[in-house]
C-alpha positions as CSV (number, residue, x, y, z in Angstrom):
1,M,-41.4,-9.6,-61.3
2,S,-38.5,-11.4,-59.7
3,M,-35.9,-12.9,-62.1
4,K,-33.2,-15.5,-61.6
5,L,-29.9,-13.6,-62.2
6,G,-26.3,-14.5,-62.0
7,F,-23.3,-12.3,-61.2
8,I,-19.7,-13.4,-61.6
9,G,-17.0,-11.0,-60.4
10,L,-17.8,-9.1,-57.2
11,G,-14.9,-6.6,-57.0
12,I,-14.9,-2.8,-56.5
13,M,-17.4,-2.4,-59.3
14,G,-19.2,-5.7,-59.4
15,A,-20.3,-5.9,-55.7
16,P,-22.3,-2.6,-55.6
17,M,-23.8,-3.4,-59.1
18,A,-24.9,-6.8,-57.9
19,Q,-26.5,-5.2,-54.8
20,H,-28.7,-3.0,-56.9
21,L,-30.1,-6.1,-58.6
22,L,-30.8,-7.7,-55.2
23,K,-32.4,-4.6,-53.8
24,A,-34.8,-4.7,-56.7
25,G,-36.1,-8.1,-55.5
26,H,-34.3,-10.4,-57.9
27,Q,-32.8,-13.7,-57.0
28,L,-29.0,-13.5,-57.4
29,F,-26.6,-16.4,-57.8
30,T,-23.0,-15.3,-57.4
31,H,-19.4,-16.6,-57.9
32,T,-16.2,-14.6,-57.3
33,R,-12.6,-15.5,-56.7
34,S,-12.5,-13.1,-53.8
35,K,-14.6,-13.1,-50.6
36,T,-18.3,-12.3,-51.2
37,A,-19.1,-9.0,-49.4
38,D,-21.1,-9.5,-46.2
39,Y,-23.7,-7.0,-47.3
40,L,-24.5,-9.1,-50.4
41,L,-25.0,-12.2,-48.3
42,Q,-27.2,-10.2,-45.9
43,D,-29.3,-9.0,-48.9
44,G,-29.8,-12.7,-50.0
45,A,-27.1,-13.4,-52.5
46,Q,-26.7,-17.2,-53.0
47,V,-23.0,-18.2,-53.4
48,C,-22.3,-20.9,-56.1
49,A,-19.3,-23.1,-56.2
50,S,-18.5,-22.4,-59.9
51,A,-19.4,-20.3,-62.9
52,T,-21.2,-23.4,-64.3
53,E,-23.5,-23.5,-61.3
54,V,-24.3,-19.9,-61.7
55,A,-25.2,-20.4,-65.4
56,Q,-27.4,-23.5,-64.4
57,M,-29.3,-21.5,-61.8
58,A,-29.7,-18.1,-63.5
59,D,-31.5,-17.0,-66.7
60,I,-29.3,-13.9,-67.2
61,I,-25.7,-14.1,-66.2
62,F,-23.7,-10.9,-65.7
63,L,-19.9,-10.8,-65.8
64,M,-17.7,-8.0,-64.3
65,L,-14.1,-9.2,-64.6
66,P,-10.7,-7.5,-65.0
67,D,-9.5,-8.5,-68.5
68,T,-10.0,-10.5,-71.7
69,P,-8.3,-13.7,-70.5
70,D,-10.4,-13.6,-67.3
71,V,-13.6,-13.4,-69.3
72,E,-12.5,-16.2,-71.6
73,K,-11.6,-18.5,-68.7
74,V,-14.9,-17.8,-66.9
75,L,-16.9,-18.4,-70.0
76,F,-15.1,-21.4,-71.6
77,G,-12.7,-22.7,-69.1
78,E,-13.1,-25.6,-66.7
79,Q,-16.4,-25.2,-64.8
80,G,-17.2,-22.2,-66.9
81,V,-20.4,-20.5,-67.8
82,A,-20.7,-22.2,-71.2
83,A,-21.0,-25.6,-69.6
84,G,-24.1,-24.5,-67.7
85,L,-25.9,-22.7,-70.5
86,T,-29.1,-23.9,-72.1
87,K,-31.1,-22.4,-75.0
88,G,-32.7,-19.0,-74.2
89,K,-30.3,-17.9,-71.5
90,T,-28.4,-14.6,-71.8
91,V,-24.8,-13.7,-71.0
92,V,-24.1,-10.0,-70.3
93,D,-20.4,-9.2,-70.1
94,M,-20.0,-5.8,-68.4
95,S,-16.2,-6.1,-68.2
96,S,-14.0,-3.9,-70.4
97,I,-12.2,-6.2,-72.8
98,S,-11.1,-6.6,-76.4
99,P,-13.8,-5.9,-79.0
100,I,-12.3,-8.5,-81.3
101,S,-12.4,-11.2,-78.7
102,T,-15.9,-10.1,-77.7
103,K,-17.2,-10.9,-81.2
104,E,-15.6,-14.4,-81.0
105,F,-17.1,-15.0,-77.5
106,A,-20.6,-13.9,-78.7
107,Q,-20.4,-16.3,-81.7
108,K,-19.5,-19.2,-79.4
109,I,-22.3,-18.4,-76.9
110,A,-24.8,-18.0,-79.8
111,A,-23.8,-21.5,-81.0
112,L,-25.0,-22.9,-77.7
113,G,-28.4,-21.3,-78.3
114,A,-27.9,-18.4,-75.8
115,D,-27.8,-14.7,-76.3
116,Y,-24.9,-12.3,-75.6
117,L,-24.5,-8.7,-74.9
118,D,-21.3,-6.8,-74.3
119,A,-22.1,-3.9,-71.9
120,P,-19.0,-2.2,-70.5
121,V,-19.5,0.7,-68.1
122,S,-18.1,4.0,-67.3
123,G,-18.5,5.9,-64.0
124,G,-16.1,4.1,-61.7
125,E,-16.8,3.0,-58.1
126,V,-18.9,6.1,-57.4
127,G,-21.1,5.4,-60.4
128,A,-21.4,1.7,-59.4
129,K,-22.5,2.6,-55.9
130,N,-24.9,5.3,-57.0
131,A,-26.4,3.4,-59.9
132,T,-25.4,6.2,-62.3
133,L,-23.1,4.2,-64.6
134,T,-22.9,4.9,-68.3
135,I,-23.5,1.6,-70.0
136,M,-22.4,1.0,-73.7
137,V,-24.1,-2.1,-75.2
138,G,-23.4,-4.3,-78.2
139,G,-25.9,-6.9,-79.3
140,S,-29.4,-7.4,-80.8
141,D,-32.3,-5.1,-80.3
142,A,-34.4,-7.9,-78.8
143,T,-31.8,-9.0,-76.2
144,F,-31.1,-5.4,-75.3
145,G,-34.8,-4.8,-74.8
146,K,-35.0,-7.8,-72.5
147,V,-32.0,-6.8,-70.3
148,R,-32.6,-3.0,-70.3
149,P,-34.8,-2.9,-67.2
150,L,-31.9,-4.5,-65.3
151,F,-29.4,-2.1,-66.8
152,E,-31.6,0.7,-65.5
153,L,-31.1,-0.6,-61.9
154,M,-27.3,0.0,-62.3
155,G,-27.0,3.0,-64.6
156,K,-28.5,6.1,-66.1
157,N,-27.0,6.7,-69.6
158,I,-27.7,3.4,-71.4
159,T,-27.1,3.1,-75.1
160,L,-27.3,0.3,-77.6
161,V,-24.3,1.3,-79.7
162,G,-24.6,-1.5,-82.3
163,S,-23.9,-5.2,-82.7
164,N,-21.6,-7.4,-80.5
165,G,-18.2,-5.8,-80.0
166,D,-19.5,-2.2,-80.6
167,G,-20.1,-1.7,-76.9
168,Q,-16.5,-2.6,-76.2
169,T,-15.3,-0.3,-78.9
170,A,-17.3,2.6,-77.3
171,K,-15.7,1.8,-74.0
172,V,-12.2,1.9,-75.5
173,A,-13.0,5.3,-77.0
174,N,-14.3,6.4,-73.6
175,Q,-11.0,5.4,-72.0
176,I,-9.0,7.4,-74.5
177,I,-11.0,10.5,-73.6
178,V,-10.7,9.9,-69.9
179,A,-6.9,9.3,-70.0
180,L,-6.3,12.4,-72.1
181,N,-8.5,14.5,-69.9
182,I,-6.7,13.3,-66.8
183,E,-3.4,14.3,-68.4
184,A,-4.7,17.7,-69.3
185,V,-6.0,18.4,-65.8
186,A,-2.8,17.2,-64.3
187,E,-0.7,19.5,-66.6
188,A,-2.9,22.5,-65.9
189,L,-2.9,22.1,-62.1
190,L,0.8,21.4,-62.1
191,F,1.4,24.6,-64.2
192,A,-0.8,26.6,-61.8
193,A,0.9,25.4,-58.7
194,R,4.4,25.8,-60.0
195,N,3.5,29.3,-61.0
196,G,2.6,30.1,-57.4
197,A,-1.2,29.9,-57.6
198,D,-3.4,27.8,-55.3
199,P,-4.4,24.7,-57.4
200,A,-7.6,24.2,-55.4
201,K,-8.6,27.8,-56.2
202,V,-7.6,27.5,-59.8
203,R,-9.7,24.3,-60.1
204,Q,-12.7,26.1,-58.5
205,A,-12.4,28.9,-61.0
206,L,-12.1,26.6,-64.0
207,M,-15.2,24.6,-62.9
208,G,-17.3,27.5,-63.9
209,G,-15.9,27.8,-67.4
210,F,-15.4,26.0,-70.7
211,A,-12.7,23.8,-69.2
212,S,-15.1,22.3,-66.7
213,S,-15.4,18.5,-66.9
214,K,-16.2,15.5,-64.7
215,I,-12.5,14.8,-64.7
216,L,-11.6,18.3,-63.4
217,E,-14.3,17.9,-60.8
218,V,-13.5,14.5,-59.4
219,H,-9.9,13.7,-60.4
220,G,-8.7,17.2,-60.1
221,E,-9.8,17.1,-56.4
222,R,-8.0,13.8,-55.9
223,M,-4.8,15.3,-57.3
224,I,-5.0,18.2,-54.9
225,K,-6.0,16.2,-51.9
226,R,-3.7,13.2,-52.8
227,T,-6.5,10.7,-52.5
228,F,-5.1,8.0,-54.8
229,D,-6.9,5.0,-53.5
230,P,-8.7,3.4,-56.4
231,G,-11.3,4.2,-57.8
232,F,-10.0,2.8,-61.0
233,R,-6.5,1.3,-60.9
234,I,-3.8,2.5,-63.3
235,E,-3.1,-1.1,-64.3
236,L,-6.7,-1.5,-65.6
237,H,-6.6,1.8,-67.5
238,Q,-3.3,0.6,-69.0
239,K,-5.1,-2.5,-70.1
240,D,-7.8,-0.4,-71.9
241,L,-5.2,1.9,-73.6
242,N,-3.4,-1.2,-74.7
243,L,-6.6,-2.3,-76.4
244,A,-6.8,1.1,-78.1
245,L,-3.2,1.1,-79.3
246,T,-3.3,-2.6,-80.5
247,A,-6.4,-2.0,-82.5
248,A,-5.1,1.3,-83.9
249,R,-1.9,-0.5,-85.1
250,S,-4.0,-3.0,-86.9
251,L,-6.1,-0.2,-88.5
252,G,-3.0,1.8,-89.5
253,L,-4.2,4.6,-87.2
254,S,-2.0,6.9,-85.2
255,L,-3.1,7.8,-81.7
256,P,-0.1,9.9,-80.5
257,N,-1.6,11.3,-77.3
258,T,-3.1,8.0,-76.3
259,A,0.4,6.6,-76.5
260,N,1.8,9.4,-74.5
261,A,-0.8,8.9,-71.7
262,Q,0.2,5.2,-71.7
263,Q,3.8,6.1,-71.1
264,L,2.9,8.4,-68.2
265,F,0.9,5.6,-66.7
266,S,4.0,3.3,-67.2
267,S,6.1,5.9,-65.3
268,C,3.7,5.6,-62.4
269,V,4.0,1.8,-62.5
270,G,7.7,2.2,-62.4
271,H,7.4,4.0,-59.1
272,G,5.2,1.2,-57.7
273,G,1.9,2.7,-58.7
274,K,0.0,0.1,-60.7
275,G,-2.6,0.0,-58.0
276,W,-3.0,3.7,-57.6
277,D,-6.1,5.5,-58.9
278,H,-5.6,6.7,-62.5
279,S,-5.8,10.3,-61.3
280,A,-2.3,9.6,-59.9
281,M,-1.0,10.1,-63.5
282,V,-0.2,13.6,-62.1
283,K,2.7,12.0,-60.1
284,A,4.5,11.1,-63.4
285,L,4.3,14.8,-64.5
286,E,5.4,15.9,-61.0
287,N,8.4,13.6,-61.1
288,M,9.5,15.2,-64.4
289,A,9.0,18.7,-62.9
290,N,10.6,17.8,-59.6
291,F,7.7,19.6,-58.1
292,T,4.4,18.5,-56.5
293,I,1.0,20.4,-56.4
294,E,0.6,19.0,-52.9
295,K,0.5,21.9,-50.4
296,Q,3.9,22.3,-48.7
């Protein structure tokens, strides 16, 4: 059955996610600050002049935005989603933002008679294009049940973690693991290359053992081939690690290796790399070693 859906934020991740909804036969009302991709228009996306208009036209409104202030502005700013909501509609925020702010946003949306899910994703551009995203959801069982068939058009591993905010907490935990794994793979390949071994062959050997991981598979290859076009930008991963470190400070919790990964990302930014793919963390380690794993 065709549904009236909204999608706000059609960037690297949002555009292919939105396309999956269109391909399934749903009506899609969109708004984005960048140009709407031609393939979405060809598939029938209807461009709206504002977030308010999207909320007026759609029953379920998806957001895929860079950071907490962006979500707050789109929801509650001038011509925002909140102004177009009526009772029974649903807001689904698939951005990666602050769990604390998410709980506040959910309460405000609920006060308008609408439902709210936080549903951040993992899997990057590849996962968005292939509809294989991991989706971590916070919200009520009933709302999750209503939206789940739409999540299944965009992802594979879909989990209701708990109440509003818990999806975002799971995503922050995910980003800690990803950053630390990138750092581990970078150190290992740098060590191998500096010791005279072919890092590509070392990676191939490790892929069959206990050290195998998605990060070694995908990001290890990027480090070797020097394909640092995002992907997932370092500045966005820094935003996520900042959420982790800020929350940890308030909890009296030490996350020493998360802090170290953040510093390595900052080193990349210092070299003009805020827009590099996060696998380019290896460059920070290479700078310290005065050696690159790139084939000479």
